[in-house]
C-alpha positions in Angstrom: 108.4 78.4 34.6 111.2 80.8 35.0 108.7 83.7 34.1 107.0 83.0 37.5 110.0 82.7 39.7 111.2 86.4 39.4 107.8 87.8 40.3 107.6 85.3 43.1 110.9 86.3 44.5 110.0 89.9 44.2 106.8 89.1 46.2 108.6 87.4 49.1 111.1 90.2 49.4 108.2 92.7 49.6 106.3 90.7 52.0 109.4 90.4 54.3 109.9 94.1 54.2 106.3 94.7 55.1 106.2 92.3 57.9 109.4 93.8 59.5 108.0 97.4 59.0 104.7 96.5 60.6 106.6 95.5 63.8 108.3 99.0 64.2 107.0 101.5 66.5 106.1 104.8 64.7 107.0 106.6 67.9 110.5 105.4 67.7 111.4 107.5 64.7 115.1 108.4 65.0 115.7 112.1 65.4 118.9 113.5 63.7 119.1 115.9 66.6 119.9 113.1 69.2 123.5 113.7 70.2 123.7 117.2 68.9 123.2 120.7 70.7 119.7 121.7 71.1 119.0 124.5 68.5 119.3 127.9 70.0 116.4 130.3 70.3 115.1 133.2 72.2 111.3 133.2 72.7 108.9 135.3 74.9 107.7 133.6 78.0 104.1 132.6 78.0 103.2 134.0 81.3 105.3 137.1 81.1 105.7 138.0 77.4 108.1 140.8 78.3 110.7 138.4 79.5 112.5 135.8 77.3 114.0 132.5 77.7 116.8 130.6 75.7 118.1 127.1 76.1 121.6 128.7 77.0 119.8 129.7 80.3 119.7 126.0 81.2 123.4 125.2 80.7 124.8 122.9 83.5 121.3 121.5 84.3 119.5 118.2 82.9 116.0 119.4 81.8 112.8 118.2 79.8 111.7 120.4 77.0 108.0 119.5 76.4 106.3 120.7 73.1 102.6 121.2 73.5 99.5 123.2 72.5 96.0 123.9 73.9 94.3 122.3 70.7 96.3 119.1 71.0 94.3 116.1 72.3 97.3 113.8 72.9 98.6 116.6 75.2 95.6 116.2 77.5 96.6 112.6 77.6 100.1 113.2 78.9 99.2 116.2 81.1 98.6 114.1 84.1 101.9 112.3 83.9 103.7 115.7 83.7 101.8 116.9 86.6 102.9 114.1 88.7 106.4 114.4 87.5 106.5 118.2 88.5 105.1 117.1 92.0 108.0 114.7 92.4 110.6 117.4 91.5 112.9 115.1 89.8 113.9 117.0 86.7 112.8 120.5 85.7 110.2 120.6 82.8 110.1 123.6 80.5 107.5 124.0 77.8 107.0 125.4 74.4 103.5 126.2 73.5 103.4 125.4 69.7 101.5 127.4 67.0 98.9 128.4 69.5 97.1 131.5 71.0 98.4 132.8 74.3 94.9 133.1 75.8 94.1 129.6 74.9 97.3 128.3 76.3 96.8 130.1 79.5 93.4 129.0 79.9 94.5 125.3 79.4 97.2 125.7 82.2 94.8 127.3 84.4 92.2 124.7 84.1 94.5 121.5 84.2 97.3 122.7 86.2 100.8 124.0 85.2 103.6 121.3 85.5 106.1 123.6 83.9 108.7 125.9 85.7 108.3 128.0 82.7 106.7 128.1 79.2 107.8 129.9 75.9 105.5 130.9 73.1 106.3 129.7 69.6 103.3 131.1 67.9 104.7 130.9 64.3 106.3 127.4 64.7 109.6 128.4 63.6 111.5 126.9 66.6 109.4 124.0 66.4 110.8 123.5 62.8 114.3 123.8 64.1 113.6 121.1 66.7 112.2 118.7 64.0 108.7 118.8 65.7 106.5 116.1 63.8 103.5 117.0 65.8 102.7 118.0 69.4 103.3 116.6 72.0 107.0 115.9 71.9 109.4 115.9 74.7 113.3 116.3 74.6 115.8 115.1 77.4 118.5 117.8 77.4 121.8 117.3 79.2 124.0 119.7 81.1 126.0 120.7 78.0 122.8 121.7 76.0 122.8 118.4 73.9 119.7 116.5 73.2 120.0 113.1 74.5 116.5 111.7 73.8 113.3 112.6 71.8 109.9 111.2 72.8 107.4 111.6 70.0 103.9 111.6 71.2 102.5 111.6 74.8 104.9 110.9 77.6 103.3 107.9 79.7 104.0 106.5 83.0 105.7 103.5 81.3 108.0 105.4 79.0 108.8 107.7 81.7 109.8 105.0 84.1 111.6 102.9 81.5 113.4 105.5 79.4 113.3 109.0 80.5 114.0 108.9 84.2 116.8 106.5 84.0 118.3 108.6 81.4 117.9 111.6 83.6 119.5 109.8 86.6 122.5 108.8 84.4 123.0 112.2 83.0 122.8 113.9 86.5 125.8 111.7 87.4 128.0 113.3 84.6 
């Protein structure tokens, strides 16, 4: 009888862990960068490759940093949400075209519209690695001191914009 109890207990424990794990949202992966300064970089602007941009240029402002690519299907899904947010002019949106060809990225923005105040080009993906990009799209809320306050993995939706991102932006603007 005892030889069956230990395997049964192990089975129950594993079942509990599996059940708890199935209830977790994979988009809520905690980022070690939240609460830390945004990684520094200097990248060429997508539209004007001779000019460069750095997060240091944004000190004193709350802003969104959206990582996207022309080849990204999920980026198409979030694009109308970003366009509407840009129309509302609530928070500046800066983009980073990730592991992409410049011509392809420019064509997508021409076709779908451009919600970004400015885009940079991370063709080799090194800055994406510094930001812990799992895959595109990803969006970061960065505060006035240049600290990452939130990371959205996957497309920004109207719901998470309304429930998480915009309330956080409003709170950070008051500080």
